[in-house]
Backbone as ProteinMPNN parsed JSONL, in Angstrom:
{"seq_chain_A": "MERLSRALAITLLIIWLLVVGLIYHAPYPKEKIDLSGQPLWRILLVAGAVAGAYWCPQVGLLAALAVVLYLTDLRALTASE", "coords_chain_A": {"N_chain_A": [[0.756, -1.348, -0.021], [1.739, 1.099, 0.599], [4.033, 1.633, -1.172], [2.382, 1.898, -3.45], [0.817, 4.134, -2.802], [2.863, 6.049, -2.825], [3.903, 5.979, -5.395], [1.417, 6.882, -6.727], [1.365, 9.497, -5.721], [3.71, 10.536, -6.839], [3.177, 10.254, -9.691], [1.167, 11.854, -9.841], [2.264, 14.305, -9.153], [4.107, 14.547, -11.25], [2.519, 14.713, -13.295], [1.125, 16.954, -13.06], [3.157, 19.005, -13.089], [4.067, 18.79, -15.857], [1.688, 19.718, -16.647], [1.329, 22.136, -15.905], [4.067, 23.298, -16.086], [4.454, 23.369, -18.757], [3.221, 25.382, -19.706], [3.318, 28.854, -20.17], [2.211, 31.046, -18.599], [0.0, 29.766, -16.671], [-3.525, 29.04, -16.389], [-4.773, 29.963, -13.782], [-7.334, 29.663, -10.886], [-9.03, 32.179, -9.576], [-9.304, 32.284, -6.697], [-6.73, 30.876, -6.066], [-5.021, 32.701, -7.055], [-5.454, 34.835, -5.397], [-5.02, 33.845, -2.949], [-2.322, 33.695, -3.137], [-0.807, 35.813, -2.311], [-0.993, 35.54, 0.745], [0.944, 35.457, 3.384], [0.478, 33.06, 5.057], [-0.529, 30.872, 3.639], [1.717, 30.487, 1.667], [3.563, 29.522, 3.505], [2.251, 27.155, 4.075], [2.354, 25.88, 1.745], [5.043, 25.47, 1.7], [5.301, 23.806, 3.938], [3.926, 21.721, 3.092], [5.494, 20.59, 1.158], [7.675, 19.981, 2.565], [6.617, 18.17, 4.292], [6.133, 16.22, 2.541], [8.536, 15.545, 1.443], [9.852, 14.272, 3.956], [8.3, 11.966, 4.104], [8.672, 10.974, 1.718], [11.627, 10.964, -0.295], [11.631, 11.633, -3.232], [9.012, 12.436, -3.681], [9.067, 14.679, -1.942], [10.967, 16.257, -3.54], [9.628, 16.579, -5.899], [7.467, 17.789, -5.203], [8.644, 20.426, -4.059], [9.517, 21.514, -6.27], [6.92, 22.059, -7.718], [5.972, 23.837, -6.026], [7.646, 26.098, -6.394], [7.231, 26.38, -8.966], [4.958, 27.276, -9.038], [4.747, 29.302, -7.391], [6.309, 31.214, -8.902], [5.219, 31.476, -11.226], [2.704, 32.57, -10.468], [3.827, 34.855, -9.391], [4.784, 36.333, -11.875], [2.58, 36.519, -13.073], [0.682, 38.293, -11.682], [2.239, 40.291, -11.67], [2.48, 41.085, -14.243], [-0.227, 42.333, -14.476]], "CA_chain_A": [[0.02, 0.005, 0.0], [2.824, 2.271, 0.707], [4.576, 1.746, -2.65], [1.086, 2.362, -4.439], [0.475, 5.595, -2.616], [4.129, 6.888, -3.274], [3.773, 5.886, -6.941], [0.44, 7.526, -7.154], [1.791, 10.84, -5.379], [4.898, 11.012, -7.863], [2.535, 10.506, -10.99], [0.214, 13.14, -9.868], [3.03, 15.544, -9.253], [4.762, 14.664, -12.528], [1.405, 15.361, -14.528], [0.92, 18.633, -12.73], [4.276, 19.461, -13.283], [3.972, 18.769, -17.081], [0.637, 20.505, -17.597], [1.456, 23.58, -15.561], [5.312, 23.745, -16.511], [4.526, 23.657, -20.462], [2.525, 26.62, -19.934], [4.055, 30.041, -19.441], [1.172, 31.943, -17.795], [-1.058, 28.882, -16.54], [-4.69, 29.519, -15.882], [-5.117, 29.891, -12.174], [-8.67, 29.799, -10.411], [-9.028, 33.539, -8.82], [-9.107, 32.068, -5.226], [-5.375, 30.399, -5.815], [-4.028, 34.101, -7.225], [-5.56, 35.718, -4.337], [-4.253, 33.153, -1.712], [-0.711, 33.702, -3.168], [-0.193, 36.876, -1.493], [-0.899, 35.453, 1.891], [2.075, 34.526, 4.126], [-0.115, 31.809, 5.838], [-0.524, 30.259, 2.268], [3.092, 30.208, 1.205], [4.018, 28.698, 4.379], [1.474, 25.857, 4.416], [2.857, 25.151, 0.733], [6.428, 24.892, 1.794], [5.338, 22.923, 4.896], [3.508, 20.533, 2.404], [6.554, 20.166, 0.45], [8.598, 19.414, 3.538], [6.045, 16.863, 4.769], [6.281, 15.355, 1.173], [10.131, 15.189, 1.671], [9.699, 13.474, 5.04], [7.625, 10.807, 3.817], [9.425, 10.437, 0.585], [12.257, 12.166, -0.886], [11.126, 11.938, -4.448], [7.617, 13.18, -3.538], [9.228, 16.14, -1.607], [11.437, 17.146, -4.495], [8.762, 16.939, -6.927], [6.479, 18.912, -4.561], [9.198, 21.536, -3.962], [9.489, 21.845, -7.642], [5.663, 22.284, -8.015], [5.725, 24.943, -5.218], [8.425, 26.843, -7.056], [6.718, 27.061, -10.364], [3.538, 27.898, -8.834], [4.865, 30.745, -7.047], [7.049, 31.741, -9.805], [4.189, 31.761, -12.349], [1.829, 33.712, -10.008], [4.577, 36.234, -9.354], [4.977, 37.043, -13.32], [1.186, 36.82, -13.467], [0.365, 39.419, -10.899], [3.336, 41.457, -12.012], [1.823, 41.618, -15.605], [-1.333, 42.751, -14.262]], "C_chain_A": [[0.728, 1.264, -0.107], [3.332, 2.71, -0.617], [3.307, 2.402, -3.674], [0.967, 3.618, -4.046], [1.637, 6.7, -2.911], [4.077, 6.807, -4.759], [2.765, 6.97, -7.554], [0.687, 9.427, -6.918], [2.542, 11.06, -6.444], [4.29, 10.98, -9.058], [1.74, 11.672, -11.114], [1.124, 14.198, -9.917], [3.573, 15.85, -10.625], [3.8, 15.348, -13.71], [1.104, 16.774, -14.061], [1.822, 19.428, -13.403], [4.424, 19.766, -14.848], [2.882, 19.754, -17.595], [0.891, 21.754, -17.158], [2.649, 24.071, -16.095], [5.382, 24.02, -17.924], [3.933, 24.936, -20.694], [3.13, 27.841, -19.197], [3.218, 30.683, -18.242], [-0.213, 30.508, -17.665], [-2.189, 29.563, -15.95], [-4.937, 29.164, -14.518], [-6.653, 30.204, -11.737], [-8.056, 31.278, -9.673], [-8.668, 33.251, -7.475], [-7.334, 31.666, -5.113], [-4.438, 31.757, -6.078], [-4.222, 34.684, -6.006], [-4.994, 35.239, -2.906], [-2.657, 33.609, -2.052], [0.042, 34.778, -2.569], [-0.188, 36.709, 0.075], [0.183, 34.593, 2.398], [1.551, 32.967, 4.564], [-0.022, 30.543, 4.664], [0.9, 29.589, 1.638], [3.789, 29.331, 2.353], [3.477, 27.379, 4.438], [1.997, 25.174, 2.864], [4.143, 24.629, 0.833], [6.208, 23.98, 2.837], [4.812, 21.449, 4.223], [4.516, 19.64, 1.899], [7.804, 19.365, 1.397], [7.892, 18.018, 4.276], [6.132, 15.661, 3.651], [7.794, 14.711, 1.421], [10.378, 14.309, 2.722], [9.291, 12.206, 4.716], [8.264, 10.104, 2.704], [10.397, 11.076, -0.033], [12.05, 12.385, -2.368], [9.749, 12.524, -4.581], [8.044, 14.77, -3.026], [9.98, 16.977, -2.534], [10.73, 17.555, -5.442], [7.744, 18.069, -6.532], [7.133, 20.246, -4.301], [9.227, 22.323, -5.495], [8.19, 22.588, -8.054], [5.327, 23.719, -7.211], [6.533, 26.094, -5.757], [7.745, 27.32, -8.235], [5.46, 27.604, -10.084], [3.696, 29.147, -8.284], [5.673, 31.867, -8.015], [6.031, 32.259, -10.782], [3.092, 32.739, -11.664], [2.156, 35.071, -9.545], [4.627, 36.927, -10.714], [3.612, 37.15, -13.522], [0.67, 37.792, -12.743], [1.186, 40.399, -11.168], [2.802, 42.108, -13.299], [0.542, 42.284, -15.293], [-1.338, 44.329, -13.901]], "O_chain_A": [[0.388, 2.255, -0.753], [3.157, 3.822, -1.115], [3.473, 3.293, -4.507], [1.001, 4.425, -4.975], [1.441, 7.889, -3.161], [4.272, 7.89, -5.312], [3.015, 7.723, -8.495], [0.32, 10.334, -7.666], [2.057, 11.907, -7.195], [4.831, 11.788, -9.813], [1.596, 12.36, -12.124], [0.862, 15.095, -10.718], [3.577, 16.968, -11.141], [4.081, 16.126, -14.621], [0.847, 17.653, -14.883], [1.507, 20.353, -14.152], [4.857, 20.871, -15.177], [2.99, 20.443, -18.609], [0.702, 22.639, -17.992], [2.588, 25.187, -16.61], [6.23, 24.799, -18.36], [4.098, 25.543, -21.752], [3.389, 27.898, -17.995], [3.638, 30.76, -17.088], [-1.141, 30.386, -18.465], [-2.042, 30.492, -15.155], [-5.307, 28.03, -14.214], [-7.176, 31.121, -12.371], [-6.89, 31.431, -9.308], [-7.742, 33.904, -6.995], [-6.691, 32.117, -4.165], [-3.365, 31.932, -5.5], [-3.215, 35.096, -5.43], [-4.623, 35.968, -1.986], [-1.888, 33.839, -1.119], [1.25, 34.743, -2.338], [0.455, 37.51, 0.752], [0.404, 33.425, 2.076], [2.196, 31.933, 4.389], [0.505, 29.452, 4.883], [1.05, 28.433, 1.241], [4.572, 28.446, 2.008], [4.197, 26.465, 4.839], [2.035, 23.945, 2.814], [4.484, 23.591, 0.265], [7.047, 23.082, 2.764], [5.141, 20.339, 4.641], [4.57, 18.418, 2.035], [8.578, 18.474, 1.048], [8.526, 17.054, 4.705], [6.186, 14.454, 3.89], [8.032, 13.51, 1.555], [11.211, 13.444, 2.452], [10.01, 11.28, 5.092], [8.407, 8.882, 2.676], [9.926, 12.116, -0.495], [12.364, 13.517, -2.737], [9.429, 13.082, -5.63], [7.566, 15.803, -3.496], [9.835, 18.199, -2.514], [10.921, 18.658, -5.954], [7.312, 18.974, -7.247], [6.396, 21.232, -4.287], [8.984, 23.512, -5.7], [8.292, 23.645, -8.677], [4.564, 24.567, -7.674], [6.022, 27.193, -5.537], [7.672, 28.52, -8.502], [4.915, 28.371, -10.878], [2.932, 30.065, -8.583], [5.637, 33.089, -7.87], [6.042, 33.447, -11.105], [2.641, 33.662, -12.343], [1.428, 36.043, -9.342], [4.508, 38.152, -10.692], [3.352, 38.059, -14.31], [-0.12, 38.38, -13.483], [0.796, 41.524, -10.856], [2.681, 43.322, -13.466], [0.248, 43.006, -16.246], [-2.4, 44.903, -13.656]]}, "name": "protein", "num_of_chains": 1, "seq": "MERLSRALAITLLIIWLLVVGLIYHAPYPKEKIDLSGQPLWRILLVAGAVAGAYWCPQVGLLAALAVVLYLTDLRALTASE"}
């Protein structure tokens, strides 16, 4: 069961990274754009990546990459408005 859940988490993160990473300005819901300015939201994202790394290093690495891409894309998106 542990292997299956790790494989599922890795697969979902890879799919998310491919979908969002290939689009320069990914269309995010307004709620996620509004949340990006909140410090608690950023702390929660980093805590999620750290928790993923504690559980499985591969999941943590992919989660950290997803957080970086998300925050970078939202920074570029909000700066252009």
